[in-house]
C-alpha positions, 0 to 999 in steps of 0.5 A: 869839884863834883859841883862843877862837874854836875854843872857841866853835865847840866850844860851837856843836857842843855846842849842836847836839847838845843841841838835838836831845836829846829831854830838852832839846826837852821842857824848853821854857825850856832849849830856848829858852835854848840856841836863843838861844845857838846863834843868837848863835854862828851868824854867828861860827862861819860866818865862822870856818869860811869863814876856815879854808877859805880859810886851808887853801887858801892857807897850803900855797902860802905856808908849809910849816909849820903855821899855829900854828908860823909866829908872826906873818906877813902873807899877801897874795895874789891868789886865785880859790877854785873859780873864785869869789873871796870876793865872787863873783869874783877878789879880794885876800886880806890876812891878818895873824897 
C-alpha cells in the first residue's frame, strides 16, 4: 500500500514541475487538467508526508530496523512532537503495519 502512495507522491511532484512549464501554462486545457489532478492528489500527499514525518520520529525509538524490513507490527506510544501532538497537544499514536 505504501508503494502505491509513494507512486502517487512522485506523480504529485511531477505535476508540480509540469504546472510550472511555460508550454503547459500556454496550453490552458492541459493546464486545467493537470491542475485538477494536482488538486485531487494534494490532500493525500499532505497526509502521507505528515505520516512519514511522524514515523521518522518514532520508529528509531521502537525499531532498530528500517520500516520496510520489519514486516507487520503495531506501534502504540504516547508522544508529543516538538511540544505539539498531532492535534495540538499530547496524544497516543497507534499504527499498524
